[in-house]
N, CA and C atoms as an extended XYZ file, in Angstrom:
348
Properties=species:S:1:pos:R:3:atomname:S:1:resname:S:1:resid:I:1 pbc="F F F"
N        -1.068        7.164       23.010 N   VAL     1
C        -0.925        8.114       24.086 CA  VAL     1
C        -2.313        8.654       24.411 C   VAL     1
N        -2.701        8.536       25.671 N   THR     2
C        -4.005        9.041       26.096 CA  THR     2
C        -3.945       10.559       26.239 C   THR     2
N        -5.107       11.212       26.356 N   PRO     3
C        -5.099       12.662       26.593 CA  PRO     3
C        -4.312       13.052       27.850 C   PRO     3
N        -4.174       12.123       28.784 N   GLN     4
C        -3.416       12.390       30.006 CA  GLN     4
C        -1.918       12.137       29.826 C   GLN     4
N        -1.512       11.704       28.637 N   GLY     5
C        -0.101       11.471       28.356 CA  GLY     5
C         0.397       10.086       28.706 C   GLY     5
N        -0.511        9.128       28.930 N   VAL     6
C        -0.114        7.765       29.273 CA  VAL     6
C         0.158        6.977       27.987 C   VAL     6
N         1.314        6.339       27.930 N   VAL     7
C         1.704        5.528       26.774 CA  VAL     7
C         1.464        4.056       27.096 C   VAL     7
N         0.787        3.345       26.189 N   THR     8
C         0.563        1.908       26.341 CA  THR     8
C         0.966        1.210       25.040 C   THR     8
N         1.201       -0.081       25.119 N   THR     9
C         1.536       -0.876       23.939 CA  THR     9
C         0.276       -1.542       23.419 C   THR     9
N        -0.037       -1.310       22.153 N   LEU    10
C        -1.218       -1.903       21.537 CA  LEU    10
C        -0.932       -3.319       21.045 C   LEU    10
N         0.235       -3.532       20.463 N   ALA    11
C         0.579       -4.854       19.925 CA  ALA    11
C         2.088       -4.993       19.841 C   ALA    11
N         2.565       -6.222       19.969 N   GLY    12
C         3.990       -6.494       19.905 CA  GLY    12
C         4.663       -6.245       21.242 C   GLY    12
N         5.967       -6.370       21.251 N   GLY    13
C         6.722       -6.142       22.471 CA  GLY    13
C         8.201       -6.364       22.253 C   GLY    13
N         9.024       -5.908       23.189 N   PRO    14
C        10.471       -5.956       22.993 CA  PRO    14
C        11.117       -7.315       23.242 C   PRO    14
N        10.390       -8.247       23.837 N   GLU    15
C        11.003       -9.523       24.206 CA  GLU    15
C        11.449      -10.324       22.995 C   GLU    15
N        10.613      -10.409       21.991 N   ASP    16
C        10.908      -11.193       20.796 CA  ASP    16
C        10.539      -10.386       19.570 C   ASP    16
N        11.339      -10.526       18.538 N   TYR    17
C        10.933       -9.960       17.263 CA  TYR    17
C        10.716      -11.116       16.302 C   TYR    17
N         9.909      -10.868       15.303 N   GLY    18
C         9.585      -11.896       14.333 CA  GLY    18
C         8.296      -11.538       13.643 C   GLY    18
N         7.656      -12.505       13.028 N   LYS    19
C         6.393      -12.253       12.333 CA  LYS    19
C         5.363      -13.263       12.802 C   LYS    19
N         4.711      -12.909       13.885 N   ILE    20
C         3.622      -13.728       14.399 CA  ILE    20
C         2.381      -12.856       14.454 C   ILE    20
N         1.313      -13.283       13.769 N   ASP    21
C         0.029      -12.609       13.888 CA  ASP    21
C        -0.616      -13.052       15.189 C   ASP    21
N        -1.434      -12.194       15.760 N   GLY    22
C        -2.097      -12.545       17.010 CA  GLY    22
C        -2.592      -11.308       17.720 C   GLY    22
N        -2.946      -11.475       18.966 N   GLU    23
C        -3.524      -10.386       19.744 CA  GLU    23
C        -2.504       -9.797       20.712 C   GLU    23
N        -2.445       -8.466       20.730 N   GLY    24
C        -1.626       -7.750       21.700 CA  GLY    24
C        -0.174       -8.171       21.703 C   GLY    24
N         0.331       -8.489       22.899 N   SER    25
C         1.745       -8.842       23.042 CA  SER    25
C         2.068      -10.227       22.482 C   SER    25
N         1.066      -10.986       22.056 N   ASN    26
C         1.315      -12.278       21.405 CA  ASN    26
C         1.789      -12.107       19.964 C   ASN    26
N         1.588      -10.919       19.401 N   ALA    27
C         2.032      -10.634       18.037 CA  ALA    27
C         3.468      -10.124       18.072 C   ALA    27
N         4.193      -10.368       16.988 N   ASN    28
C         5.571       -9.890       16.873 CA  ASN    28
C         5.731       -9.065       15.607 C   ASN    28
N         6.626       -8.103       15.675 N   PHE    29
C         7.038       -7.292       14.533 CA  PHE    29
C         8.556       -7.368       14.433 C   PHE    29
N         9.093       -6.932       13.297 N   ASN    30
C        10.533       -6.845       13.113 CA  ASN    30
C        10.830       -5.510       12.442 C   ASN    30
N        11.109       -4.525       13.249 N   CYS    31
C        11.429       -3.177       12.785 CA  CYS    31
C        10.260       -2.511       12.058 C   CYS    31
N         9.111       -2.354       12.747 N   PRO    32
C         8.023       -1.600       12.125 CA  PRO    32
C         8.495       -0.167       11.890 C   PRO    32
N         8.336        0.318       10.669 N   SER    33
C         8.942        1.604       10.321 CA  SER    33
C         7.954        2.734       10.098 C   SER    33
N         6.682        2.427        9.857 N   ALA    34
C         5.707        3.487        9.610 CA  ALA    34
C         4.306        2.961        9.860 C   ALA    34
N         3.407        3.878       10.207 N   VAL    35
C         2.009        3.515       10.420 CA  VAL    35
C         1.099        4.549        9.767 C   VAL    35
N        -0.106        4.112        9.441 N   ALA    36
C        -1.179        4.975        8.957 CA  ALA    36
C        -2.475        4.392        9.496 C   ALA    36
N        -3.511        5.198        9.570 N   VAL    37
C        -4.804        4.736       10.075 CA  VAL    37
C        -5.806        4.751        8.930 C   VAL    37
N        -6.540        3.632        8.759 N   ASP    38
C        -7.549        3.572        7.703 CA  ASP    38
C        -8.883        4.113        8.205 C   ASP    38
N        -9.880        4.110        7.345 N   GLY    39
C       -11.190        4.659        7.672 CA  GLY    39
C       -11.941        3.913        8.751 C   GLY    39
N       -11.540        2.685        9.059 N   ASP    40
C       -12.187        1.893       10.106 CA  ASP    40
C       -11.440        1.957       11.430 C   ASP    40
N       -10.387        2.766       11.487 N   GLY    41
C        -9.614        2.878       12.721 CA  GLY    41
C        -8.536        1.826       12.881 C   GLY    41
N        -8.318        1.014       11.846 N   ASN    42
C        -7.225        0.038       11.880 CA  ASN    42
C        -5.900        0.750       11.643 C   ASN    42
N        -4.854        0.269       12.267 N   ILE    43
C        -3.519        0.810       12.051 CA  ILE    43
C        -2.822       -0.070       11.020 C   ILE    43
N        -2.361        0.552        9.948 N   ILE    44
C        -1.636       -0.149        8.899 CA  ILE    44
C        -0.147        0.062        9.172 C   ILE    44
N         0.616       -1.034        9.187 N   VAL    45
C         2.021       -0.984        9.582 CA  VAL    45
C         2.918       -1.446        8.436 C   VAL    45
N         3.930       -0.651        8.137 N   ALA    46
C         5.006       -1.095        7.253 CA  ALA    46
C         6.007       -1.822        8.142 C   ALA    46
N         6.034       -3.142        8.058 N   ASP    47
C         6.914       -3.968        8.890 CA  ASP    47
C         8.171       -4.269        8.069 C   ASP    47
N         9.118       -3.350        8.144 N   CYS    48
C        10.302       -3.381        7.277 CA  CYS    48
C        11.087       -4.682        7.399 C   CYS    48
N        11.389       -5.102        8.611 N   GLY    49
C        12.209       -6.290        8.813 CA  GLY    49
C        11.545       -7.577        8.382 C   GLY    49
N        10.213       -7.575        8.327 N   ASN    50
C         9.477       -8.751        7.867 CA  ASN    50
C         9.034       -8.627        6.415 C   ASN    50
N         9.350       -7.505        5.771 N   HIS    51
C         9.041       -7.301        4.353 CA  HIS    51
C         7.550       -7.481        4.075 C   HIS    51
N         6.711       -6.889        4.942 N   CYS    52
C         5.271       -7.065        4.754 CA  CYS    52
C         4.487       -5.870        5.274 C   CYS    52
N         3.203       -5.875        4.941 N   ILE    53
C         2.259       -4.866        5.404 CA  ILE    53
C         1.306       -5.565        6.356 C   ILE    53
N         1.141       -4.996        7.547 N   ARG    54
C         0.328       -5.621        8.594 CA  ARG    54
C        -0.806       -4.679        8.980 C   ARG    54
N        -1.830       -5.247        9.611 N   LYS    55
C        -2.965       -4.467       10.112 CA  LYS    55
C        -3.139       -4.770       11.588 C   LYS    55
N        -3.345       -3.709       12.375 N   VAL    56
C        -3.651       -3.844       13.797 CA  VAL    56
C        -5.037       -3.252       14.010 C   VAL    56
N        -5.985       -4.069       14.471 N   THR    57
C        -7.337       -3.577       14.725 CA  THR    57
C        -7.340       -2.701       15.974 C   THR    57
N        -8.406       -1.922       16.184 N   PRO    58
C        -8.492       -1.132       17.416 CA  PRO    58
C        -8.424       -1.993       18.680 C   PRO    58
N        -8.743       -3.279       18.566 N   GLN    59
C        -8.673       -4.197       19.705 CA  GLN    59
C        -7.272       -4.794       19.877 C   GLN    59
N        -6.352       -4.486       18.954 N   GLY    60
C        -4.979       -4.969       19.068 CA  GLY    60
C        -4.695       -6.289       18.384 C   GLY    60
N        -5.586       -6.742       17.508 N   VAL    61
C        -5.368       -7.995       16.776 CA  VAL    61
C        -4.559       -7.693       15.513 C   VAL    61
N        -3.448       -8.399       15.353 N   VAL    62
C        -2.529       -8.172       14.238 CA  VAL    62
C        -2.706       -9.262       13.184 C   VAL    62
N        -2.850       -8.849       11.923 N   THR    63
C        -2.880       -9.771       10.790 CA  THR    63
C        -1.947       -9.236        9.703 C   THR    63
N        -1.494      -10.129        8.844 N   THR    64
C        -0.640       -9.739        7.724 CA  THR    64
C        -1.510       -9.579        6.489 C   THR    64
N        -1.419       -8.406        5.844 N   LEU    65
C        -2.206       -8.143        4.642 CA  LEU    65
C        -1.489       -8.587        3.374 C   LEU    65
N        -0.196       -8.327        3.299 N   ALA    66
C         0.548       -8.641        2.076 CA  ALA    66
C         2.025       -8.783        2.392 C   ALA    66
N         2.679       -9.688        1.666 N   GLY    67
C         4.106       -9.902        1.828 CA  GLY    67
C         4.420      -10.851        2.964 C   GLY    67
N         5.707      -10.997        3.236 N   GLY    68
C         6.142      -11.870        4.314 CA  GLY    68
C         7.637      -12.077        4.289 C   GLY    68
N         8.203      -12.505        5.421 N   PRO    69
C         9.663      -12.598        5.527 CA  PRO    69
C        10.292      -13.774        4.793 C   PRO    69
N         9.493      -14.743        4.402 N   GLU    70
C        10.058      -15.936        3.777 CA  GLU    70
C        10.767      -15.599        2.472 C   GLU    70
N        10.141      -14.774        1.656 N   ASP    71
C        10.713      -14.367        0.376 CA  ASP    71
C        10.528      -12.871        0.227 C   ASP    71
N        11.621      -12.141        0.226 N   TYR    72
C        11.487      -10.723       -0.049 CA  TYR    72
C        11.950      -10.462       -1.468 C   TYR    72
N        11.424       -9.402       -2.051 N   GLY    73
C        11.739       -9.061       -3.429 CA  GLY    73
C        10.650       -8.172       -3.969 C   GLY    73
N        10.426       -8.199       -5.251 N   LYS    74
C         9.373       -7.382       -5.856 CA  LYS    74
C         8.517       -8.252       -6.763 C   LYS    74
N         7.472       -8.787       -6.171 N   ILE    75
C         6.492       -9.557       -6.927 CA  ILE    75
C         5.125       -9.006       -6.577 C   ILE    75
N         4.360       -8.603       -7.601 N   ASP    76
C         2.981       -8.197       -7.380 CA  ASP    76
C         2.135       -9.452       -7.254 C   ASP    76
N         1.077       -9.384       -6.460 N   GLY    77
C         0.202      -10.529       -6.285 CA  GLY    77
C        -0.696      -10.326       -5.094 C   GLY    77
N        -1.447      -11.350       -4.770 N   GLU    78
C        -2.421      -11.274       -3.691 CA  GLU    78
C        -1.814      -11.777       -2.380 C   GLU    78
N        -2.034      -11.002       -1.320 N   GLY    79
C        -1.653      -11.415        0.027 CA  GLY    79
C        -0.205      -11.821        0.156 C   GLY    79
N         0.018      -13.027        0.680 N   SER    80
C         1.384      -13.501        0.919 CA  SER    80
C         2.122      -13.843       -0.372 C   SER    80
N         1.425      -13.841       -1.510 N   ASN    81
C         2.096      -14.068       -2.792 CA  ASN    81
C         2.863      -12.838       -3.262 C   ASN    81
N         2.530      -11.672       -2.699 N   ALA    82
C         3.252      -10.445       -3.030 CA  ALA    82
C         4.538      -10.391       -2.214 C   ALA    82
N         5.555       -9.765       -2.771 N   ASN    83
C         6.819       -9.578       -2.057 CA  ASN    83
C         7.166       -8.106       -1.983 C   ASN    83
N         7.733       -7.710       -0.852 N   PHE    84
C         8.271       -6.372       -0.642 CA  PHE    84
C         9.717       -6.519       -0.206 C   PHE    84
N        10.445       -5.412       -0.251 N   ASN    85
C        11.815       -5.389        0.249 CA  ASN    85
C        11.960       -4.164        1.149 C   ASN    85
N        11.717       -4.367        2.412 N   CYS    86
C        11.803       -3.336        3.441 CA  CYS    86
C        10.861       -2.157        3.180 C   CYS    86
N         9.546       -2.406        3.216 N   PRO    87
C         8.616       -1.284        3.087 CA  PRO    87
C         8.855       -0.296        4.226 C   PRO    87
N         8.953        0.988        3.883 N   SER    88
C         9.368        1.969        4.884 CA  SER    88
C         8.335        3.033        5.199 C   SER    88
N         7.273        3.131        4.414 N   ALA    89
C         6.230        4.124        4.684 CA  ALA    89
C         4.915        3.630        4.108 C   ALA    89
N         3.815        4.030        4.744 N   VAL    90
C         2.480        3.674        4.272 CA  VAL    90
C         1.551        4.872        4.409 C   VAL    90
N         0.550        4.917        3.542 N   ALA    91
C        -0.531        5.894        3.619 CA  ALA    91
C        -1.786        5.189        3.137 C   ALA    91
N        -2.941        5.691        3.533 N   VAL    92
C        -4.212        5.114        3.104 CA  VAL    92
C        -4.978        6.192        2.353 C   VAL    92
N        -5.423        5.880        1.115 N   ASP    93
C        -6.174        6.869        0.341 CA  ASP    93
C        -7.661        6.800        0.662 C   ASP    93
N        -8.446        7.646        0.037 N   GLY    94
C        -9.875        7.740        0.305 CA  GLY    94
C       -10.670        6.507       -0.057 C   GLY    94
N       -10.123        5.647       -0.902 N   ASP    95
C       -10.789        4.401       -1.284 CA  ASP    95
C       -10.347        3.215       -0.435 C   ASP    95
N        -9.479        3.464        0.539 N   GLY    96
C        -8.996        2.390        1.399 CA  GLY    96
C        -7.782        1.656        0.870 C   GLY    96
N        -7.247        2.105       -0.279 N   ASN    97
C        -6.025        1.506       -0.804 CA  ASN    97
C        -4.844        1.919        0.069 C   ASN    97
N        -3.910        1.012        0.254 N   ILE    98
C        -2.712        1.298        1.030 CA  ILE    98
C        -1.586        1.581        0.047 C   ILE    98
N        -0.995        2.750        0.179 N   ILE    99
C         0.117        3.146       -0.670 CA  ILE    99
C         1.398        2.885        0.118 C   ILE    99
N         2.330        2.154       -0.487 N   VAL   100
C         3.530        1.693        0.209 CA  VAL   100
C         4.780        2.226       -0.482 C   VAL   100
N         5.675        2.817        0.302 N   ALA   101
C         7.012        3.135       -0.193 CA  ALA   101
C         7.856        1.885        0.037 C   ALA   101
N         8.141        1.166       -1.038 N   ASP   102
C         8.896       -0.086       -0.972 CA  ASP   102
C        10.371        0.268       -1.157 C   ASP   102
N        11.003        0.620       -0.062 N   CYS   103
C        12.346        1.207       -0.053 CA  CYS   103
C        13.370        0.345       -0.785 C   CYS   103
N        13.444       -0.925       -0.453 N   GLY   104
C        14.448       -1.803       -1.046 CA  GLY   104
C        14.248       -2.061       -2.524 C   GLY   104
N        13.020       -1.837       -3.007 N   ASN   105
C        12.735       -2.010       -4.429 CA  ASN   105
C        12.663       -0.686       -5.173 C   ASN   105
N        12.877        0.421       -4.467 N   HIS   106
C        12.933        1.743       -5.091 CA  HIS   106
C        11.652        2.069       -5.857 C   HIS   106
N        10.491        1.749       -5.241 N   CYS   107
C         9.239        2.011       -5.941 CA  CYS   107
C         8.099        2.268       -4.958 C   CYS   107
N         6.993        2.756       -5.503 N   ILE   108
C         5.765        2.982       -4.749 CA  ILE   108
C         4.775        1.925       -5.205 C   ILE   108
N         4.153        1.247       -4.247 N   ARG   109
C         3.240        0.139       -4.554 CA  ARG   109
C         1.861        0.437       -3.970 C   ARG   109
N         0.847       -0.287       -4.435 N   LYS   110
C        -0.517       -0.133       -3.930 CA  LYS   110
C        -1.053       -1.493       -3.520 C   LYS   110
N        -1.660       -1.536       -2.324 N   VAL   111
C        -2.350       -2.729       -1.832 CA  VAL   111
C        -3.816       -2.355       -1.706 C   VAL   111
N        -4.696       -3.083       -2.383 N   THR   112
C        -6.126       -2.793       -2.306 CA  THR   112
C        -6.676       -3.280       -0.966 C   THR   112
N        -7.874       -2.836       -0.594 N   PRO   113
C        -8.469       -3.334        0.654 CA  PRO   113
C        -8.625       -4.858        0.675 C   PRO   113
N        -8.653       -5.489       -0.505 N   GLN   114
C        -8.759       -6.941       -0.590 CA  GLN   114
C        -7.389       -7.621       -0.488 C   GLN   114
N        -6.322       -6.845       -0.339 N   GLY   115
C        -4.987       -7.416       -0.194 CA  GLY   115
C        -4.283       -7.712       -1.498 C   GLY   115
N        -4.701       -7.082       -2.588 N   VAL   116
C        -4.087       -7.317       -3.903 CA  VAL   116
C        -3.157       -6.164       -4.240 C   VAL   116
């Protein structure tokens, strides 16, 4: 929302849902449930329906940091090797770690800036 109250879409869109990384409306989400902003101005997204944590740059480029819809569950690991079950909230601490409320697994998880 701009200071003038104008709302624009940074990434994703209502036409299709899914998990596609990309720029702007070429990217897809599936029930994004929470966002936080890191120290570089990136938006960190808890993508509940895709069971993953995503990043949206200030330019609108979407990438997946950890997890994915192929296998949901609770496995710690690096990047797509980690599993979540409907992450519902995110926060970023002073060291750039992403703190995740992993709703379906009833736990709080941490993703490092390196995606671990």
